[in-house]
N, C-alpha and C positions, 0 to 999 in steps of 0.2 A: 506150323509144326515147329519152326525155330524157336517160337515163344515157349511152347511145352518142353523142348529140349533145354533151354535155359533154366527152366524150372528144376529139372533133374540136376543139372549142374550145380545150381545154387545149393541144393540139400545134400550134396555128397559129404561136405564138411561135417555137418550136424549127424549125418548117418555113421560116419567114422567115430564120432564122439560117442554116440549112442551104443555102437557095437564094442567099443574098447574101453568105455567108461573113463576115458581121460580126456580132458581138454575142455574148451569153452563152448557149450552147445551151439549157440548162435554167435560164433565168432568172427574172424576177418571176412569170411564170406558174405556175412550179413552187415557189412558196412557199405556205404556208397563207393569207397575206393575200391574194396574187395569185388563188388558187384560190376564195377567199370571193367576189370580185368576179366571177370568171368563172362562178361558181355562179349568182350573182343573175341575170347575162346569160342563162345557158344555161337556167335555170328560166322566165324571162319569155318567151324566144323558142321554147324547146324544146316548150312546151305546144301552142302552135298548130302548130308544124311537124309534131309527133308526130301530132296529130289529123289534119292534112291527108294525111300520109303514109299513115295507116292507112286513110283513106277512098279514096286513090288505089290503094292495094294491093287494096282490096275484101276484106279479111279479114273473114270472118263469125265475130265473137265472140258469146258467149252474153250479152253485156251491151252496152248502148250505148257508142259511141265517145266517150267524154268523159274527159278527164284533169283531175282536180281540181288546183288550185294547190298544195294540200299535197303531193301525190304528185310534181307537176313539181318542185318546190323540193327535196323530200327526195331525189328521183332525181339532181337535179343537184349537190347538196351531197355525197351518197355518191359520186357519179362523180368529182367534181374532188378531193375529199379522198383518196379511195382511190387516185387517179392520183398524187397527190403522194407518198403513203405508199410506194406500190409502187416508183415511180421512185427515192425516196430510198434504196431498198434495193440497187438495181442500178447506179445512175449516180452516180459521185464528185463531179460538179459540181452536183448539186441542194443547195440551201441551204434547207431546208424551213421553218426559223424566223426567216429573214431579216424584219425587221431587228433582231431581238433578238440573234441570234447566227448566225455563218456556219458553225457546225459541224453536221456531219451524223453523228449516232450511230447511224443506221440502215444505213449503208452496210455490205454484206457480212455482216448478221446471220444470212443463209442464202445459200447459193449461187444464183447466177442460174438454174442449171439446176432447183433445187428450188422457185425462185419461179416459173418457167414451168410446172412440173408443177402447183404449187398453183392457177394461174390456169386451167389446162387442165381440171382435175378440178372445180374450182368451177363453171365453165361447163357442162360436162357434167351435173353435178348439177342446176344450174339448168334446163337444157333438159329434163331428166328429169322434174323437179317440174312444170315448165310443161304438158308433154304428159300426165304422169301425173293431175295434178289434173283436166285437162279443160278449160282456159280456152280453148283454141283448137280449132276445127272447120274443116276445109277447106270451101270453098263448094261446093256440088253443083249 
């Protein structure tokens, strides 16, 4: 859940640009410097929000609902850095290594269609592993 929270946090800046019509669509939040700062924020806030969300949903896990700080920050950093990486492949205005360089060498290394397929298949594999390993049981 912290991973998902980090995705939301990453796209607040582009949302504001889309709503206001002003600014750089994939600006500072879509750089590795910006993603690092947002990952710290996501890790700090996402731990408690995720624990609360799981309690509200009343999902019956085979373990207590507690997210460690290590898991929270690892999820946040993976979420934010992968977001920049994937957006760098498909959006020409992403400058992932700002302020060192404005160049984006990742743009178009694979097609957007292939990128979407990779994300879809990765998600399906994750769901299959989650249910296959048996971490989640519906509450009876």
